[in-house]
MIMI-579773 format. One line per 8 residues: their letters; for each residue x, y, z of N, C-alpha, C. Coordinates in steps of 0.02 Angstrom, whole numbers. Atoms other than C-alpha are relative to their C-alpha. Layout:
a> X/Y/Z/X/Y/Z/X/Y/Z; ...
This chain:
mnpldvfr> 25/-59/-33/-671/-813/382/-55/31/-43; 56/-34/32/-834/-728/339/24/67/-28; -21/-64/28/-805/-579/220/-19/61/43; 20/-56/-42/-903/-464/336/46/7/61; -47/-2/-56/-785/-511/478/64/37/-19; -59/-35/23/-641/-447/375/-10/75/6; 14/-72/-4/-723/-275/364/-10/23/72; 11/-18/-70/-774/-276/546/65/5/40
krrsvrrf> -62/3/-37/-599/-315/604/56/44/-28; -52/-42/31/-505/-194/491/18/57/47; -22/-56/-42/-405/-56/572/52/40/-38; -52/-43/27/-293/89/528/58/1/48; -60/1/-42/-115/83/591/43/59/-20; -43/-57/13/-9/238/607/62/1/45; -60/9/-40/121/177/731/27/-69/-17; -29/61/26/241/44/675/57/-25/42
eekplpea> -58/30/-32/365/-76/750/60/13/-46; -60/-14/40/542/-40/694/34/-66/-19; -29/61/26/573/-204/606/-24/-9/-72; 19/8/70/570/-252/422/-57/-50/-8; 52/48/17/425/-342/342/31/-57/-39; -25/56/39/459/-516/276/-17/9/-74; 11/-7/72/476/-518/87/-63/-38/-21; 60/38/17/340/-652/78/-64/39/15
alrsivea> 58/-41/-17/218/-535/165/-10/55/-51; 4/-53/50/258/-394/44/-26/-27/-66; 23/30/63/234/-509/-105/-74/-18/4; 70/16/-10/68/-567/-34/-45/62/-5; 38/-62/2/8/-388/-12/-6/25/-72; 1/-22/70/56/-341/-191/-44/-46/-42; 42/48/38/-26/-499/-258/-74/14/14; 70/-14/-17/-187/-460/-164/-24/64/-35
aslaptar> 18/-63/33/-187/-282/-233/-8/-10/-75; 4/11/72/-156/-343/-410/-61/-42/-21; 59/41/15/-306/-461/-399/-65/40/3; 61/-41/-4/-428/-317/-372/-29/7/-70; 31/-5/66/-554/-310/-515/7/71/-28; -1/-65/33/-541/-170/-642/-50/-1/-58; 48/-6/55/-665/-107/-771/32/-26/-65; -23/29/63/-648/-203/-933/66/-38/6
niqpcrfi> -62/37/-15/-502/-294/-851/62/33/-31; -56/-34/31/-383/-160/-913/63/1/44; -57/4/-46/-271/-177/-758/47/60/-8; -40/-60/12/-209/4/-763/51/16/55; -42/-17/-57/-114/-2/-598/68/-35/-1; -67/27/-10/70/-29/-565/17/12/73; -15/-2/-71/139/-60/-392/75/7/11; -70/-11/-19/301/3/-316/4/-9/75
vvleparl> -11/10/-72/360/-59/-147/61/41/20; -54/-44/-24/465/72/-58/23/-26/68; -29/27/-61/581/4/76/54/45/30; -57/-41/-22/724/130/87/-24/56/46; 21/-52/-47/709/244/239/2/71/-29; -4/-67/29/765/398/140/-59/13/-47; 57/-9/46/629/370/10/-66/3/38; 60/-3/-41/498/337/143/-7/69/32
kelarlvs> 0/-66/-29/547/500/225/-23/52/-51; 20/-46/53/529/592/59/-74/-7/-17; 72/10/12/358/514/27/-41/31/55; 35/-29/-57/303/565/201/-2/76/-6; -3/-73/8/360/743/167/-47/23/-56; 43/-20/56/266/748/1/-74/-1/17; 72/6/-16/100/697/79/-17/25/69; 14/-29/-66/116/788/245/-57/50/-4
pngafmek> -10/31/-66/31/816/359/-35/-68/6; 41/61/-9/-90/671/329/40/-65/-5; -38/62/8/41/544/279/67/1/34; -65/-6/-34/183/597/394/19/-65/35; -14/63/-35/168/429/484/39/-50/-43; -35/46/45/241/343/329/75/0/11; -73/-5/-11/415/403/378/26/-56/43; -23/52/-47/423/271/514/-24/-70/-20
aaaclvii> 24/65/23/343/130/414/59/-41/-27; -51/44/28/446/-21/360/-4/-1/-76; 10/2/73/372/-11/185/-61/41/-17; 58/-36/25/250/86/80/-14/-27/-70; 20/23/67/153/23/-71/-27/60/-38; 22/-55/42/139/158/-204/-37/-30/-60; 41/25/55/1/128/-331/-6/55/-52; 3/-48/55/13/215/-499/-48/-28/-52
sedtkyy> 49/21/50/-129/209/-624/11/36/-65; -1/-30/66/-123/239/-809/-61/45/-6; 57/-44/12/-237/376/-872/-52/-40/-40; 53/38/33/-400/289/-915/-67/28/23; 66/-24/-21/-583/332/-912/-36/-52/42; 32/54/-38/-622/168/-824/36/-9/67; -33/6/-66/-574/192/-641/-43/-42/45
């Protein structure tokens, strides 16, 4: 696939099917995120996959109103970055 096609076909999803994501898909998403380039290759990010409904609800509450849709998601990828001057 042409890289420009990837950008042209991207979409935002805020309504989710009520079914779990396959573990292989979650691992693939985290792997893709971890391959993103970083300045000086310092790799300051850590990834947390949230699957528990109670935790998803709490995350949605913390980022409301813009992230309220996360409450109904099957998973959420939380990205935490170390404090660095190279973002």
